[in-house]
C-alpha positions in Angstrom: 29.7 188.4 -85.5 33.0 189.2 -87.1 33.8 185.6 -88.1 30.4 184.8 -89.8 30.4 184.3 -93.5 27.2 183.9 -95.6 27.5 180.4 -97.0 24.1 179.8 -98.6 20.7 181.4 -99.3 17.8 179.0 -99.2 20.1 176.1 -99.8 21.9 177.8 -102.8 25.6 178.0 -102.1 26.7 181.6 -102.5 30.1 181.5 -100.9 32.5 183.8 -102.8 29.7 185.3 -104.9 29.6 189.0 -105.8 27.1 191.1 -103.7 25.0 192.0 -106.8 24.7 188.3 -107.7 23.4 187.4 -104.2 21.0 190.3 -103.8 18.2 188.8 -106.1 18.2 185.6 -103.9 17.7 187.6 -100.8 15.0 189.9 -102.2 11.7 188.0 -102.8 7.9 187.9 -102.4 6.6 189.8 -99.4 5.5 187.4 -96.7 7.8 184.6 -97.8 10.6 183.3 -95.6 14.3 183.0 -96.4 17.0 181.0 -94.8 20.5 182.4 -94.6 23.2 179.9 -93.8 26.3 181.2 -92.1 29.6 179.6 -91.4 31.9 180.7 -88.6 35.5 181.1 -89.5 38.5 182.0 -87.4 40.8 180.4 -84.9 38.7 181.6 -81.9 35.6 179.7 -83.0 34.3 177.3 -80.4 31.8 174.6 -81.1 29.3 174.8 -83.9 30.7 176.3 -87.1 27.6 176.6 -89.1 24.1 178.0 -88.3 21.0 179.1 -90.1 18.9 182.2 -89.7 15.4 182.1 -91.0 13.7 185.5 -91.6 10.4 186.5 -93.0 10.5 188.9 -95.9 8.1 191.8 -95.4 7.4 195.1 -96.9 10.2 197.6 -96.3 8.7 198.9 -93.1 11.1 200.5 -90.7 10.7 197.9 -88.0 11.3 194.8 -90.2 13.7 195.9 -93.0 16.8 196.3 -90.9 16.8 192.7 -89.7 17.1 191.2 -93.2 19.2 194.0 -94.7 21.4 194.1 -91.6 22.1 190.4 -91.7 22.8 190.6 -95.4 25.0 193.7 -95.1 27.0 192.1 -92.2 27.4 188.9 -94.2 28.5 190.7 -97.3 31.0 192.9 -95.4 32.4 189.8 -93.7 32.6 187.8 -96.9 34.4 190.7 -98.6 36.9 190.9 -95.8 37.4 187.2 -95.6 
């Protein structure tokens, strides 16, 4: 969503980091899992303000790649705007 900011990658706090600095943390061995921690910001936020998304890294196959890249892109764009 619009108010979600990427806060941490596998427990490493990346809030405010440059995209190029975060990218190596998101890329990793095929088949391994990664946990992206998001924080919700904004006055309309109700309830829980933080949540984790765990994804499996896989070969850049069309079906799987967009999930991780899509989350990352959305997070970066939101963080850049925020």
